[in-house]
Backbone as a chain_set.jsonl record, in Angstrom:
{"seq": "MNRADRDPGLQPERTRLAWRRTTLSAAVAAVLAVKTALHDGSATGIAVCALCCALWLGFLRVAHLRIRTLASASPPPALAPRHASAAVLCAVSMAVCAAVLVV", "coords": {"N": [[0.915, -1.225, 0.017], [0.616, 2.129, -0.86], [1.904, 5.035, 0.721], [0.636, 7.404, 0.175], [-1.865, 6.625, -0.368], [-3.029, 5.952, 2.163], [-5.369, 6.733, 4.654], [-4.998, 9.326, 6.674], [-6.479, 9.789, 8.951], [-7.393, 7.409, 10.203], [-5.64, 5.939, 11.919], [-5.188, 7.586, 14.198], [-7.874, 7.624, 15.093], [-8.38, 4.942, 15.779], [-6.535, 4.72, 17.81], [-7.653, 6.562, 19.695], [-10.021, 5.214, 20.239], [-8.913, 2.955, 21.43], [-7.854, 3.947, 23.771], [-10.15, 4.73, 25.045], [-11.541, 2.302, 25.318], [-9.618, 1.163, 27.144], [-9.796, 2.842, 29.353], [-12.423, 2.322, 30.027], [-12.234, -0.305, 30.798], [-10.601, -0.014, 32.978], [-12.369, 1.44, 34.728], [-14.2, -0.502, 35.219], [-12.7, -2.374, 36.743], [-12.251, -0.609, 38.933], [-14.891, -0.401, 39.93], [-15.384, -3.033, 40.667], [-13.542, -3.301, 42.631], [-14.56, -1.486, 44.586], [-16.963, -2.867, 45.108], [-15.985, -5.252, 46.213], [-14.527, -4.234, 48.396], [-16.635, -3.059, 49.951], [-18.228, -5.376, 50.345], [-16.379, -6.807, 51.912], [-15.77, -5.028, 54.095], [-13.657, -4.241, 55.81], [-11.32, -1.869, 57.177], [-8.812, -1.744, 55.948], [-9.504, -2.774, 53.456], [-11.195, -0.887, 52.488], [-9.495, 1.417, 52.472], [-7.753, 0.554, 50.484], [-9.503, 0.319, 48.359], [-10.218, 3.059, 48.064], [-7.676, 4.066, 47.271], [-7.488, 2.693, 44.82], [-9.555, 3.766, 43.369], [-8.741, 6.442, 43.166], [-6.414, 6.062, 41.684], [-7.693, 5.234, 39.302], [-8.891, 7.681, 38.623], [-6.617, 9.159, 38.062], [-5.58, 7.731, 35.846], [-7.718, 8.119, 34.082], [-7.497, 10.912, 33.683], [-5.085, 11.061, 32.387], [-5.697, 9.614, 30.04], [-7.794, 11.205, 29.0], [-6.414, 13.485, 28.326], [-4.728, 12.541, 26.356], [-6.667, 11.636, 24.402], [-7.882, 14.003, 23.661], [-5.625, 15.327, 22.558], [-5.149, 13.663, 20.279], [-7.427, 14.1, 18.911], [-7.203, 16.81, 18.165], [-4.89, 17.499, 16.801], [-3.127, 17.023, 13.624], [-0.654, 15.553, 11.927], [-0.949, 13.607, 14.996], [1.074, 14.37, 17.84], [3.738, 12.371, 19.372], [3.115, 10.388, 22.316], [3.798, 11.829, 25.395], [6.715, 11.117, 27.398], [6.334, 11.297, 30.207], [3.545, 11.234, 30.553], [3.154, 8.585, 29.523], [4.475, 7.116, 31.421], [3.028, 7.811, 33.671], [0.48, 6.656, 32.974], [1.193, 3.858, 32.822], [2.117, 3.577, 35.528], [-0.275, 3.984, 36.946], [-1.93, 1.811, 35.929], [-0.437, -0.474, 36.608], [-0.434, -0.121, 39.338], [-3.09, -0.257, 40.071], [-3.517, -2.934, 39.467], [-2.044, -4.132, 41.461], [-3.445, -3.262, 43.694], [-5.778, -4.579, 43.246], [-4.923, -7.224, 43.508], [-4.386, -7.142, 46.249], [-6.87, -6.772, 47.302], [-8.093, -9.047, 46.634], [-6.669, -11.156, 47.864]], "CA": [[0.028, 0.008, 0.001], [1.353, 3.399, -0.868], [1.676, 5.952, 1.852], [-0.417, 8.451, -0.237], [-3.276, 6.029, -0.317], [-3.549, 5.688, 3.565], [-6.255, 7.727, 5.32], [-4.32, 9.655, 7.903], [-7.35, 9.872, 10.234], [-7.764, 6.163, 10.817], [-4.766, 5.557, 13.076], [-5.638, 8.38, 15.467], [-9.232, 7.244, 15.616], [-8.183, 3.581, 16.479], [-5.841, 4.958, 19.137], [-8.578, 7.154, 20.616], [-10.925, 4.238, 20.686], [-8.221, 2.094, 22.405], [-7.734, 4.628, 25.106], [-11.539, 4.704, 25.587], [-11.631, 0.95, 25.973], [-8.767, 0.787, 28.419], [-10.394, 3.623, 30.512], [-13.708, 1.597, 30.52], [-11.794, -1.545, 31.533], [-10.114, 0.43, 34.388], [-13.548, 1.713, 35.444], [-14.916, -1.797, 35.637], [-11.828, -2.755, 37.794], [-12.404, 0.138, 40.076], [-16.176, -0.792, 40.446], [-15.187, -4.271, 41.301], [-12.711, -3.016, 43.899], [-15.541, -0.915, 45.524], [-17.893, -3.935, 45.586], [-15.178, -6.191, 47.085], [-14.236, -3.516, 49.627], [-17.88, -2.971, 50.656], [-18.629, -6.677, 50.902], [-15.465, -7.204, 52.964], [-16.053, -4.122, 55.26], [-12.482, -3.955, 56.624], [-10.683, -0.633, 57.019], [-7.814, -1.865, 54.897], [-10.114, -2.956, 52.211], [-11.811, 0.407, 52.139], [-8.414, 2.278, 52.074], [-7.205, 0.064, 49.14], [-10.539, 0.73, 47.431], [-10.087, 4.555, 47.817], [-6.537, 4.231, 46.453], [-7.761, 2.213, 43.473], [-10.375, 4.84, 42.756], [-7.728, 7.518, 42.898], [-5.518, 5.649, 40.553], [-8.515, 5.294, 38.15], [-8.971, 9.076, 38.267], [-5.377, 9.597, 37.481], [-5.525, 7.291, 34.472], [-8.707, 8.875, 33.274], [-6.907, 12.206, 33.332], [-3.939, 10.935, 31.274], [-6.33, 9.195, 28.8], [-8.542, 12.315, 28.46], [-5.435, 14.345, 27.593], [-4.289, 11.908, 25.039], [-7.758, 11.692, 23.465], [-7.948, 15.421, 23.211], [-4.544, 15.549, 21.705], [-5.3, 12.907, 19.176], [-8.607, 14.705, 18.181], [-7.002, 18.133, 17.733], [-3.642, 17.647, 15.896], [-2.88, 16.09, 12.481], [-0.498, 14.296, 12.62], [-0.799, 13.783, 16.359], [2.484, 14.122, 18.438], [3.915, 11.179, 20.245], [2.84, 10.447, 23.686], [4.909, 12.33, 26.27], [7.19, 10.075, 28.431], [5.639, 11.427, 31.624], [2.199, 10.812, 30.421], [3.12, 7.229, 29.317], [4.922, 6.527, 32.75], [1.811, 7.894, 34.605], [-0.532, 5.688, 32.653], [1.653, 2.57, 33.24], [2.054, 3.385, 36.901], [-1.688, 3.887, 37.371], [-2.418, 0.57, 35.567], [0.227, -1.528, 37.501], [-0.852, 0.021, 40.847], [-4.426, -0.815, 40.146], [-3.412, -4.362, 39.469], [-1.59, -4.539, 42.86], [-4.579, -3.001, 44.636], [-6.788, -5.662, 42.977], [-4.365, -8.416, 44.089], [-4.495, -6.921, 47.703], [-8.214, -6.978, 47.722], [-8.534, -10.531, 46.408], [-6.017, -11.978, 48.84]], "C": [[0.871, 1.166, 0.052], [0.957, 4.277, 0.223], [0.74, 6.985, 1.487], [-1.685, 7.817, -0.205], [-3.824, 5.813, 1.041], [-4.314, 6.913, 3.845], [-5.585, 8.067, 6.605], [-5.211, 9.841, 9.144], [-7.671, 8.558, 10.739], [-6.959, 5.688, 12.03], [-5.129, 6.295, 14.335], [-6.944, 7.978, 16.018], [-9.132, 5.949, 16.342], [-7.529, 3.85, 17.795], [-6.826, 5.572, 20.126], [-9.545, 6.045, 21.003], [-10.228, 3.15, 21.607], [-8.063, 2.698, 23.674], [-9.085, 4.611, 25.814], [-11.861, 3.336, 26.123], [-10.891, 0.653, 27.077], [-9.298, 1.613, 29.583], [-11.641, 2.882, 30.981], [-13.243, 0.328, 31.285], [-11.248, -1.122, 32.95], [-11.285, 0.849, 35.363], [-14.225, 0.547, 35.975], [-13.957, -2.402, 36.843], [-12.052, -1.925, 39.082], [-13.746, -0.201, 40.749], [-16.123, -2.061, 41.128], [-14.448, -4.153, 42.638], [-13.736, -2.441, 44.952], [-16.479, -2.116, 46.011], [-17.112, -4.953, 46.382], [-14.979, -5.484, 48.427], [-15.54, -3.365, 50.543], [-18.404, -4.228, 51.204], [-17.671, -7.132, 52.074], [-15.671, -6.361, 54.237], [-14.871, -3.831, 56.112], [-11.983, -2.511, 56.231], [-9.641, -0.713, 55.873], [-8.414, -2.038, 53.539], [-10.625, -1.62, 51.611], [-10.671, 1.334, 51.653], [-7.811, 1.854, 50.717], [-8.161, 0.483, 48.068], [-10.413, 2.166, 46.969], [-8.821, 4.75, 46.928], [-6.76, 3.724, 44.962], [-8.664, 3.208, 42.73], [-9.609, 6.035, 42.37], [-6.804, 7.298, 41.713], [-6.426, 5.71, 39.214], [-8.676, 6.705, 37.668], [-7.682, 9.543, 37.482], [-5.168, 9.023, 36.054], [-6.54, 7.866, 33.602], [-8.299, 10.155, 32.834], [-5.941, 12.085, 32.136], [-4.761, 10.405, 29.889], [-7.129, 10.235, 28.187], [-7.595, 13.272, 27.794], [-4.992, 13.876, 26.383], [-5.434, 11.857, 23.993], [-7.911, 13.004, 22.883], [-6.844, 15.76, 22.162], [-4.638, 14.887, 20.301], [-6.43, 13.525, 18.229], [-8.109, 16.096, 17.579], [-5.788, 18.29, 16.758], [-3.648, 16.577, 14.822], [-1.57, 16.341, 11.877], [-0.405, 14.568, 14.134], [0.69, 13.647, 16.874], [2.562, 12.846, 19.263], [3.602, 11.427, 21.658], [3.955, 10.931, 24.568], [5.38, 11.264, 27.264], [6.503, 10.2, 29.79], [4.342, 10.972, 31.559], [2.212, 9.181, 30.262], [3.527, 6.566, 30.627], [3.675, 6.67, 33.685], [0.704, 6.87, 34.267], [-0.088, 4.21, 33.053], [1.612, 2.432, 34.866], [0.671, 3.196, 37.451], [-2.223, 2.367, 37.115], [-1.781, -0.54, 36.399], [-0.241, -1.378, 38.96], [-2.257, -0.497, 41.014], [-4.441, -2.321, 40.257], [-2.942, -4.871, 40.87], [-2.598, -4.293, 43.791], [-5.559, -4.153, 44.415], [-6.233, -6.921, 43.65], [-4.534, -8.308, 45.645], [-5.863, -7.283, 48.207], [-8.675, -8.452, 47.546], [-7.951, -11.39, 47.529], [-6.255, -11.642, 50.196]], "O": [[1.769, 1.254, 0.889], [-0.202, 4.288, 0.635], [0.04, 7.481, 2.369], [-2.654, 8.546, 0.004], [-5.011, 5.505, 1.147], [-3.993, 8.001, 3.366], [-5.566, 7.264, 7.538], [-4.709, 10.028, 10.252], [-8.281, 8.556, 11.808], [-7.486, 5.137, 12.996], [-5.348, 5.704, 15.393], [-7.152, 7.971, 17.232], [-9.717, 5.806, 17.415], [-7.918, 3.271, 18.809], [-6.852, 5.163, 21.287], [-9.86, 6.001, 22.192], [-10.887, 2.526, 22.439], [-8.134, 1.987, 24.677], [-9.151, 4.493, 27.038], [-12.383, 3.196, 27.229], [-11.369, -0.049, 27.969], [-9.261, 1.137, 30.718], [-11.904, 2.809, 32.181], [-13.828, -0.033, 32.306], [-11.441, -1.822, 33.943], [-11.218, 0.658, 36.577], [-14.78, 0.579, 37.073], [-14.501, -2.879, 37.839], [-12.043, -2.475, 40.183], [-13.802, -0.292, 41.976], [-16.792, -2.204, 42.152], [-14.741, -4.846, 43.611], [-13.743, -2.899, 46.095], [-16.707, -2.283, 47.209], [-17.735, -5.51, 47.286], [-15.234, -6.071, 49.479], [-15.469, -3.541, 51.76], [-18.945, -4.274, 52.309], [-18.104, -7.739, 53.054], [-15.739, -6.913, 55.335], [-15.062, -3.176, 57.136], [-12.208, -2.037, 55.117], [-9.607, 0.129, 54.975], [-7.894, -1.506, 52.558], [-10.485, -1.324, 50.424], [-10.793, 1.965, 50.603], [-7.414, 2.698, 49.914], [-7.754, 0.943, 47.002], [-10.474, 2.497, 45.785], [-8.87, 5.5, 45.952], [-6.244, 4.315, 44.014], [-8.481, 3.424, 41.532], [-9.836, 6.593, 41.297], [-6.487, 8.178, 40.912], [-5.963, 6.173, 38.171], [-8.614, 6.959, 36.465], [-7.729, 10.197, 36.44], [-4.656, 9.712, 35.171], [-6.258, 8.099, 32.426], [-8.655, 10.565, 31.729], [-5.962, 12.804, 31.137], [-4.417, 10.81, 28.779], [-7.222, 10.263, 26.959], [-7.946, 13.837, 26.758], [-4.851, 14.622, 25.414], [-5.168, 12.024, 22.803], [-8.062, 13.121, 21.667], [-7.078, 16.352, 21.108], [-4.258, 15.48, 19.291], [-6.367, 13.465, 17.001], [-8.617, 16.478, 16.525], [-5.78, 19.228, 15.962], [-4.076, 15.441, 15.021], [-1.42, 17.415, 11.294], [0.131, 15.597, 14.544], [1.445, 12.844, 16.326], [1.563, 12.337, 19.77], [3.788, 12.531, 22.17], [5.056, 10.395, 24.439], [4.565, 10.59, 27.895], [6.149, 9.193, 30.403], [3.937, 10.291, 32.501], [1.342, 8.525, 30.834], [2.97, 5.515, 30.946], [3.332, 5.728, 34.4], [0.08, 6.299, 35.161], [-0.904, 3.436, 33.554], [1.183, 1.427, 35.433], [0.449, 2.352, 38.32], [-2.864, 1.778, 37.986], [-2.476, -1.448, 36.853], [-0.413, -2.354, 39.69], [-2.568, -1.125, 42.027], [-5.224, -2.914, 40.999], [-3.404, -5.901, 41.361], [-2.692, -5.075, 44.737], [-6.121, -4.649, 45.391], [-6.991, -7.633, 44.308], [-4.806, -9.326, 46.281], [-6.072, -7.921, 49.24], [-9.541, -8.956, 48.261], [-8.641, -12.246, 48.083], [-5.732, -12.299, 51.096]]}, "num_chains": 1, "name": "protein.A"}
């Protein structure tokens, strides 16, 4: 396929959709953490649940910034390393919080 034949709008659109799917998955994980913490009722569970929700909000912020950047620029700039690090940190921390709630 020739580079001139490509639609330059497709890749940013797929990336925006991927960010939205990932944010939705993180929201589901946060809701399950709240459900687990409320069912458990321990102070530690509630504290971990609050941390999980804060991490979700952080991830939501990074995702929102990236989605706005993808929608406004053509071609979109690369993801800033600090934003990428923040997204990874939030995702890994949410996984650790989930592990703590399950165990």
